[in-house]
C-alpha positions, -999 to +999 in steps of 0.1 A: -279+056-405-271+093-398-261+106-364-295+123-359-313+091-367-291+071-344-296+096-315-334+095-321-333+057-321-313+055-289-336+080-272-367+059-283-350+027-271-341+043-237-378+054-232-391+019-241-366+002-217-375+027-190-412+018-193-405-019-193-383-015-162-411+003-145-436-025-152-414-055-145-398-057-110-373-084-121-360-062-150-358-033-126-337-053-101-315-065-130-310-030-144-304-012-111-269+001-108-254-009-075-230+015-060-209+006-030-219+025+001-196+052+016-188+030+046-177+001+024-155+024+003-140+039+035-134+005+050-117-007+017-094+024+017-084+018+053-076-018+047-056-009+016-036+017+034-030-008+063-016-034+039+005-009+021+019+005+054+026-031+066+045-038+033+064-006+034+074-012+071+086-047+061+106-034+032+123-008+053+131-034+079+145-057+053+165-029+036+180-012+067+180-041+092+168-038+127+194-013+139+189+009+109+152+008+112+154+017+149+176+047+139+151+058+113+121+056+135+137+070+167+130+107+157+094+098+149+086+084+183+107+104+206+079+128+215+052+100+217+044+080+248+060+046+247+027+028+249+010+051+225-007+038+193+018+055+170+047+040+188+031+006+186+024+010+149+060+021+141+077-005+163+088-037+145+066-067+153+069-104+146+048-103+115+068-074+100+100-093+109+088-124+091+079-103+060+114-086+062+130-121+064+111-132+034+120-102+012+155-095+024+172-119-001+154-100-029+164-065-017+200-073-023+215-038-020+242-025+002+228-010+033+235+027+037+239+024+074+266-002+070+284+019+044+285+049+067+306+030+092+343+037+090+365+008+078+384-010+105+420-003+110+429-040+109+423-042+072+454-040+051+456-012+025+448-023-010+478-006-025+511-016-009+542-004-027+575-017-014 
C-alpha cells in the first residue's frame, strides 16, 4: 500500500467512524477525549509544589540542623510579621522535624555550619615534635 493509498484509507476510516459516533451515543461517550479542567490542573500543581516544598524544608532541616536552618531562614523572615503566613511556612514544624529525623541518617554529610566553627583550643596539635 502506497502512502497516498494509506492516507486515503485513513481519511475514509475517520469519516466513517465520525458518522458512527454521531449516530451512537455510547460510542460517542467512549470516544470522547476527556481533558482535565483548569481548576483540577491548578489544584494538582499547588499540591505538587506543596509536597516538594515540604520535602525541601525537611531536607534542609536534616542537612543543616535546627540551628543552621534558623540561620538560613533568619534573613528571609526578618522583614515579615512574626505571625505572617510566610513566617509560618518557613518556620520548622513538628511534621518537618519528623521528616528531617527520618532522612538525617541518609544525608550523612558534614554540616557546613559545624565546619565553620573554629577548633577548640583544648585539642592537642596533631604534629608534636619533641
